[in-house]
N, CA, C and O atoms as a GROMACS GRO file, in nm:
protein
  356
    1MET      N    1  -1.100   0.593   1.247
    1MET     CA    2  -1.046   0.523   1.362
    1MET      C    3  -0.910   0.584   1.399
    1MET      O    4  -0.830   0.614   1.310
    2PHE      N    5  -0.885   0.601   1.526
    2PHE     CA    6  -0.759   0.657   1.575
    2PHE      C    7  -0.653   0.547   1.582
    2PHE      O    8  -0.678   0.440   1.637
    3TYR      N    9  -0.539   0.574   1.526
    3TYR     CA   10  -0.428   0.478   1.528
    3TYR      C   11  -0.314   0.539   1.606
    3TYR      O   12  -0.261   0.643   1.566
    4ASP      N   13  -0.275   0.477   1.715
    4ASP     CA   14  -0.170   0.529   1.802
    4ASP      C   15  -0.033   0.486   1.750
    4ASP      O   16   0.012   0.375   1.778
    5VAL      N   17   0.034   0.574   1.674
    5VAL     CA   18   0.164   0.540   1.618
    5VAL      C   19   0.275   0.546   1.722
    5VAL      O   20   0.386   0.500   1.695
    6THR      N   21   0.248   0.600   1.839
    6THR     CA   22   0.353   0.609   1.940
    6THR      C   23   0.393   0.472   1.991
    6THR      O   24   0.502   0.457   2.047
    7MET      N   25   0.308   0.371   1.974
    7MET     CA   26   0.339   0.237   2.020
    7MET      C   27   0.397   0.150   1.907
    7MET      O   28   0.435   0.035   1.931
    8LYS      N   29   0.404   0.202   1.789
    8LYS     CA   30   0.451   0.128   1.674
    8LYS      C   31   0.601   0.102   1.686
    8LYS      O   32   0.680   0.194   1.706
    9GLN      N   33   0.640  -0.024   1.673
    9GLN     CA   34   0.782  -0.058   1.676
    9GLN      C   35   0.828  -0.092   1.535
    9GLN      O   36   0.768  -0.175   1.466
   10ILE      N   37   0.935  -0.028   1.494
   10ILE     CA   38   0.990  -0.048   1.361
   10ILE      C   39   1.142  -0.050   1.370
   10ILE      O   40   1.200  -0.023   1.475
   11GLN      N   41   1.205  -0.083   1.259
   11GLN     CA   42   1.351  -0.078   1.253
   11GLN      C   43   1.394   0.067   1.241
   11GLN      O   44   1.326   0.149   1.178
   12LEU      N   45   1.507   0.099   1.301
   12LEU     CA   46   1.561   0.235   1.291
   12LEU      C   47   1.579   0.275   1.145
   12LEU      O   48   1.560   0.392   1.110
   13SER      N   49   1.614   0.180   1.060
   13SER     CA   50   1.636   0.209   0.919
   13SER      C   51   1.509   0.256   0.847
   13SER      O   52   1.518   0.318   0.742
   14ASP      N   53   1.391   0.227   0.904
   14ASP     CA   54   1.264   0.267   0.843
   14ASP      C   55   1.219   0.406   0.886
   14ASP      O   56   1.122   0.459   0.831
   15CYS      N   57   1.288   0.466   0.981
   15CYS     CA   58   1.253   0.601   1.028
   15CYS      C   59   1.304   0.704   0.928
   15CYS      O   60   1.411   0.688   0.868
   16ARG      N   61   1.228   0.808   0.912
   16ARG     CA   62   1.264   0.917   0.822
   16ARG      C   63   1.310   1.039   0.900
   16ARG      O   64   1.297   1.045   1.022
   17ARG      N   65   1.364   1.134   0.829
   17ARG     CA   66   1.413   1.258   0.888
   17ARG      C   67   1.306   1.325   0.975
   17ARG      O   68   1.190   1.335   0.936
   18GLY      N   69   1.348   1.369   1.093
   18GLY     CA   70   1.259   1.441   1.183
   18GLY      C   71   1.191   1.353   1.287
   18GLY      O   72   1.128   1.405   1.379
   19VAL      N   73   1.201   1.222   1.273
   19VAL     CA   74   1.136   1.131   1.366
   19VAL      C   75   1.216   1.121   1.495
   19VAL      O   76   1.339   1.110   1.493
   20ARG      N   77   1.146   1.125   1.608
   20ARG     CA   78   1.207   1.096   1.738
   20ARG      C   79   1.163   0.956   1.776
   20ARG      O   80   1.046   0.921   1.761
   21ALA      N   81   1.256   0.876   1.824
   21ALA     CA   82   1.225   0.736   1.857
   21ALA      C   83   1.304   0.692   1.979
   21ALA      O   84   1.410   0.746   2.010
   22ARG      N   85   1.249   0.592   2.047
   22ARG     CA   86   1.316   0.532   2.163
   22ARG      C   87   1.366   0.394   2.124
   22ARG      O   88   1.291   0.313   2.070
   23ILE      N   89   1.493   0.367   2.152
   23ILE     CA   90   1.551   0.236   2.122
   23ILE      C   91   1.489   0.132   2.214
   23ILE      O   92   1.491   0.148   2.336
   24GLN      N   93   1.435   0.026   2.156
   24GLN     CA   94   1.373  -0.082   2.232
   24GLN      C   95   1.465  -0.203   2.243
   24GLN      O   96   1.476  -0.265   2.350
   25ALA      N   97   1.532  -0.238   2.134
   25ALA     CA   98   1.618  -0.356   2.133
   25ALA      C   99   1.722  -0.343   2.023
   25ALA      O  100   1.702  -0.272   1.924
   26CYS      N  101   1.834  -0.412   2.042
   26CYS     CA  102   1.939  -0.416   1.941
   26CYS      C  103   1.968  -0.563   1.911
   26CYS      O  104   2.019  -0.636   1.996
   27ASN      N  105   1.936  -0.605   1.789
   27ASN     CA  106   1.959  -0.743   1.746
   27ASN      C  107   2.090  -0.748   1.668
   27ASN      O  108   2.090  -0.759   1.546
   28LEU      N  109   2.200  -0.739   1.740
   28LEU     CA  110   2.331  -0.722   1.680
   28LEU      C  111   2.424  -0.837   1.714
   28LEU      O  112   2.407  -0.903   1.816
   29ASN      N  113   2.522  -0.859   1.627
   29ASN     CA  114   2.626  -0.955   1.664
   29ASN      C  115   2.718  -0.889   1.766
   29ASN      O  116   2.704  -0.770   1.795
   30GLU      N  117   2.810  -0.964   1.820
   30GLU     CA  118   2.895  -0.914   1.928
   30GLU      C  119   2.975  -0.791   1.887
   30GLU      O  120   2.985  -0.694   1.963
   31GLU      N  121   3.032  -0.794   1.769
   31GLU     CA  122   3.114  -0.681   1.721
   31GLU      C  123   3.029  -0.554   1.707
   31GLU      O  124   3.071  -0.447   1.749
   32GLN      N  125   2.910  -0.567   1.647
   32GLN     CA  126   2.822  -0.452   1.631
   32GLN      C  127   2.775  -0.400   1.767
   32GLN      O  128   2.767  -0.279   1.788
   33ALA      N  129   2.743  -0.492   1.858
   33ALA     CA  130   2.695  -0.452   1.991
   33ALA      C  131   2.801  -0.372   2.065
   33ALA      O  132   2.770  -0.274   2.132
   34ILE      N  133   2.927  -0.414   2.054
   34ILE     CA  134   3.036  -0.340   2.118
   34ILE      C  135   3.047  -0.201   2.058
   34ILE      O  136   3.062  -0.103   2.130
   35ARG      N  137   3.039  -0.193   1.926
   35ARG     CA  138   3.051  -0.064   1.856
   35ARG      C  139   2.938   0.031   1.898
   35ARG      O  140   2.963   0.147   1.930
   36ILE      N  141   2.815  -0.020   1.899
   36ILE     CA  142   2.701   0.063   1.939
   36ILE      C  143   2.714   0.106   2.085
   36ILE      O  144   2.684   0.220   2.119
   37GLY      N  145   2.759   0.014   2.170
   37GLY     CA  146   2.780   0.048   2.312
   37GLY      C  147   2.884   0.155   2.329
   37GLY      O  148   2.870   0.243   2.414
   38GLU      N  149   2.990   0.149   2.250
   38GLU     CA  150   3.095   0.251   2.256
   38GLU      C  151   3.044   0.387   2.210
   38GLU      O  152   3.094   0.491   2.252
   39MET      N  153   2.942   0.386   2.123
   39MET     CA  154   2.881   0.511   2.077
   39MET      C  155   2.786   0.568   2.183
   39MET      O  156   2.742   0.682   2.172
   40GLY      N  157   2.756   0.486   2.285
   40GLY     CA  158   2.669   0.532   2.392
   40GLY      C  159   2.522   0.503   2.371
   40GLY      O  160   2.438   0.552   2.447
   41LEU      N  161   2.487   0.423   2.270
   41LEU     CA  162   2.347   0.390   2.244
   41LEU      C  163   2.305   0.268   2.323
   41LEU      O  164   2.372   0.165   2.321
   42ARG      N  165   2.193   0.280   2.394
   42ARG     CA  166   2.142   0.172   2.478
   42ARG      C  167   1.990   0.166   2.464
   42ARG      O  168   1.927   0.267   2.432
   43PRO      N  169   1.930   0.049   2.488
   43PRO     CA  170   1.784   0.043   2.492
   43PRO      C  171   1.730   0.143   2.595
   43PRO      O  172   1.783   0.156   2.705
   44GLY      N  173   1.625   0.213   2.556
   44GLY     CA  174   1.566   0.317   2.641
   44GLY      C  175   1.609   0.457   2.602
   44GLY      O  176   1.544   0.555   2.639
   45ASP      N  177   1.719   0.468   2.526
   45ASP     CA  178   1.766   0.600   2.481
   45ASP      C  179   1.675   0.655   2.372
   45ASP      O  180   1.617   0.581   2.293
   46THR      N  181   1.662   0.788   2.369
   46THR     CA  182   1.584   0.856   2.266
   46THR      C  183   1.680   0.916   2.163
   46THR      O  184   1.782   0.975   2.198
   47VAL      N  185   1.644   0.898   2.036
   47VAL     CA  186   1.724   0.952   1.926
   47VAL      C  187   1.633   1.028   1.830
   47VAL      O  188   1.512   1.006   1.829
   48GLU      N  189   1.691   1.116   1.752
   48GLU     CA  190   1.618   1.187   1.647
   48GLU      C  191   1.690   1.165   1.515
   48GLU      O  192   1.813   1.174   1.509
   49ILE      N  193   1.616   1.135   1.411
   49ILE     CA  194   1.674   1.112   1.280
   49ILE      C  195   1.701   1.247   1.214
   49ILE      O  196   1.608   1.325   1.193
   50LEU      N  197   1.827   1.274   1.183
   50LEU     CA  198   1.865   1.400   1.117
   50LEU      C  199   1.876   1.383   0.967
   50LEU      O  200   1.847   1.475   0.891
   51LEU      N  201   1.920   1.265   0.924
   51LEU     CA  202   1.937   1.236   0.781
   51LEU      C  203   1.913   1.088   0.761
   51LEU      O  204   1.964   1.005   0.836
   52SER      N  205   1.836   1.055   0.658
   52SER     CA  206   1.805   0.916   0.631
   52SER      C  207   1.827   0.885   0.484
   52SER      O  208   1.778   0.957   0.397
   53SER      N  209   1.901   0.779   0.456
   53SER     CA  210   1.928   0.738   0.319
   53SER      C  211   1.904   0.588   0.307
   53SER      O  212   1.956   0.510   0.387
   54HIS      N  213   1.827   0.548   0.209
   54HIS     CA  214   1.801   0.405   0.189
   54HIS      C  215   1.927   0.330   0.147
   54HIS      O  216   1.934   0.208   0.164
   55LEU      N  217   2.023   0.399   0.093
   55LEU     CA  218   2.146   0.334   0.046
   55LEU      C  219   2.256   0.329   0.150
   55LEU      O  220   2.328   0.229   0.159
   56PHE      N  221   2.272   0.435   0.228
   56PHE     CA  222   2.390   0.447   0.313
   56PHE      C  223   2.366   0.438   0.462
   56PHE      O  224   2.457   0.397   0.535
   57GLY      N  225   2.251   0.472   0.510
   57GLY     CA  226   2.225   0.469   0.653
   57GLY      C  227   2.166   0.598   0.703
   57GLY      O  228   2.092   0.666   0.631
   58GLN      N  229   2.198   0.633   0.827
   58GLN     CA  230   2.137   0.748   0.889
   58GLN      C  231   2.235   0.826   0.976
   58GLN      O  232   2.334   0.773   1.025
   59VAL      N  233   2.203   0.952   0.992
   59VAL     CA  234   2.270   1.035   1.090
   59VAL      C  235   2.164   1.064   1.196
   59VAL      O  236   2.055   1.111   1.165
   60ILE      N  237   2.198   1.035   1.321
   60ILE     CA  238   2.103   1.054   1.430
   60ILE      C  239   2.160   1.149   1.535
   60ILE      O  240   2.282   1.162   1.550
   61ALA      N  241   2.069   1.214   1.606
   61ALA     CA  242   2.107   1.295   1.722
   61ALA      C  243   2.081   1.211   1.846
   61ALA      O  244   1.972   1.156   1.863
   62HIS      N  245   2.181   1.203   1.931
   62HIS     CA  246   2.170   1.131   2.059
   62HIS      C  247   2.224   1.226   2.164
   62HIS      O  248   2.345   1.238   2.182
   63GLY      N  249   2.132   1.294   2.232
   63GLY     CA  250   2.175   1.401   2.322
   63GLY      C  251   2.236   1.512   2.239
   63GLY      O  252   2.175   1.559   2.143
   64SER      N  253   2.355   1.555   2.275
   64SER     CA  254   2.422   1.662   2.200
   64SER      C  255   2.514   1.606   2.091
   64SER      O  256   2.579   1.683   2.019
   65GLU      N  257   2.519   1.475   2.078
   65GLU     CA  258   2.606   1.412   1.980
   65GLU      C  259   2.534   1.382   1.849
   65GLU      O  260   2.412   1.365   1.848
   66ARG      N  261   2.609   1.376   1.740
   66ARG     CA  262   2.559   1.336   1.609
   66ARG      C  263   2.635   1.210   1.570
   66ARG      O  264   2.758   1.209   1.569
   67LEU      N  265   2.561   1.104   1.537
   67LEU     CA  266   2.622   0.976   1.506
   67LEU      C  267   2.576   0.927   1.370
   67LEU      O  268   2.460   0.942   1.334
   68ALA      N  269   2.668   0.868   1.295
   68ALA     CA  270   2.635   0.805   1.167
   68ALA      C  271   2.621   0.655   1.189
   68ALA      O  272   2.710   0.591   1.246
   69ILE      N  273   2.508   0.599   1.144
   69ILE     CA  274   2.481   0.457   1.158
   69ILE      C  275   2.464   0.398   1.019
   69ILE      O  276   2.383   0.447   0.940
   70ASP      N  277   2.541   0.293   0.988
   70ASP     CA  278   2.527   0.232   0.855
   70ASP      C  279   2.393   0.159   0.845
   70ASP      O  280   2.333   0.124   0.947
   71ARG      N  281   2.346   0.136   0.724
   71ARG     CA  282   2.213   0.078   0.700
   71ARG      C  283   2.197  -0.060   0.764
   71ARG      O  284   2.093  -0.089   0.822
   72LYS      N  285   2.298  -0.145   0.754
   72LYS     CA  286   2.291  -0.280   0.810
   72LYS      C  287   2.269  -0.274   0.962
   72LYS      O  288   2.185  -0.347   1.015
   73THR      N  289   2.342  -0.189   1.029
   73THR     CA  290   2.327  -0.175   1.174
   73THR      C  291   2.190  -0.115   1.208
   73THR      O  292   2.125  -0.160   1.302
   74ALA      N  293   2.147  -0.014   1.132
   74ALA     CA  294   2.018   0.051   1.158
   74ALA      C  295   1.903  -0.049   1.142
   74ALA      O  296   1.802  -0.037   1.212
   75ARG      N  297   1.917  -0.146   1.053
   75ARG     CA  298   1.814  -0.249   1.036
   75ARG      C  299   1.805  -0.340   1.158
   75ARG      O  300   1.703  -0.405   1.179
   76SER      N  301   1.911  -0.346   1.238
   76SER     CA  302   1.915  -0.435   1.354
   76SER      C  303   1.870  -0.368   1.483
   76SER      O  304   1.867  -0.432   1.588
   77ILE      N  305   1.835  -0.240   1.476
   77ILE     CA  306   1.792  -0.166   1.595
   77ILE      C  307   1.642  -0.143   1.587
   77ILE      O  308   1.592  -0.081   1.493
   78VAL      N  309   1.569  -0.193   1.687
   78VAL     CA  310   1.424  -0.179   1.693
   78VAL      C  311   1.391  -0.058   1.781
   78VAL      O  312   1.444  -0.044   1.891
   79VAL      N  313   1.304   0.030   1.729
   79VAL     CA  314   1.266   0.151   1.802
   79VAL      C  315   1.114   0.163   1.808
   79VAL      O  316   1.043   0.102   1.729
   80SER      N  317   1.067   0.242   1.903
   80SER     CA  318   0.926   0.281   1.904
   80SER      C  319   0.922   0.430   1.870
   80SER      O  320   1.000   0.509   1.923
   81VAL      N  321   0.831   0.465   1.783
   81VAL     CA  322   0.820   0.601   1.733
   81VAL      C  323   0.756   0.689   1.840
   81VAL      O  324   0.649   0.657   1.892
   82LEU      N  325   0.822   0.801   1.872
   82LEU     CA  326   0.768   0.895   1.970
   82LEU      C  327   0.698   1.012   1.904
   82LEU      O  328   0.592   1.055   1.948
   83SER      N  329   0.757   1.065   1.797
   83SER     CA  330   0.696   1.175   1.723
   83SER      C  331   0.711   1.146   1.575
   83SER      O  332   0.817   1.170   1.517
   84PRO      N  333   0.605   1.096   1.514
   84PRO     CA  334   0.613   1.055   1.375
   84PRO      C  335   0.602   1.172   1.277
   84PRO      O  336   0.555   1.280   1.311
   85THR      N  337   0.646   1.146   1.157
   85THR     CA  338   0.618   1.236   1.045
   85THR      C  339   0.526   1.156   0.953
   85THR      O  340   0.511   1.035   0.971
   86LEU      N  341   0.466   1.220   0.857
   86LEU     CA  342   0.378   1.149   0.765
   86LEU      C  343   0.450   1.038   0.690
   86LEU      O  344   0.388   0.939   0.651
   87GLU      N  345   0.581   1.053   0.671
   87GLU     CA  346   0.657   0.952   0.597
   87GLU      C  347   0.667   0.821   0.673
   87GLU      O  348   0.691   0.718   0.610
   88THR      N  349   0.649   0.820   0.805
   88THR     CA  350   0.663   0.695   0.882
   88THR      C  351   0.533   0.619   0.892
   88THR      O  352   0.534   0.503   0.934
   89LEU      N  353   0.422   0.679   0.856
   89LEU     CA  354   0.292   0.613   0.872
   89LEU      C  355   0.261   0.520   0.758
   89LEU      O  356   0.156   0.457   0.757
   0.00000   0.00000   0.00000
């Protein structure tokens, strides 16, 4: 059976290195939302995971920028997977 992973929505923290994903929602408190907004991240934006750590968070590519996201914040960002790796399935 064919499983379309492109529609799968997961937390950003669950994405592994090499995954491209589109931000769907940010379930953040006001302080976190301001911080993410200042970084330029918005629902609809596409990001790529460059480094993923279960303990510390992630480094993502957003356009030409590289951003570090702590694990707690990454757990609050819902994304849809655009190009999965085997680790995300």
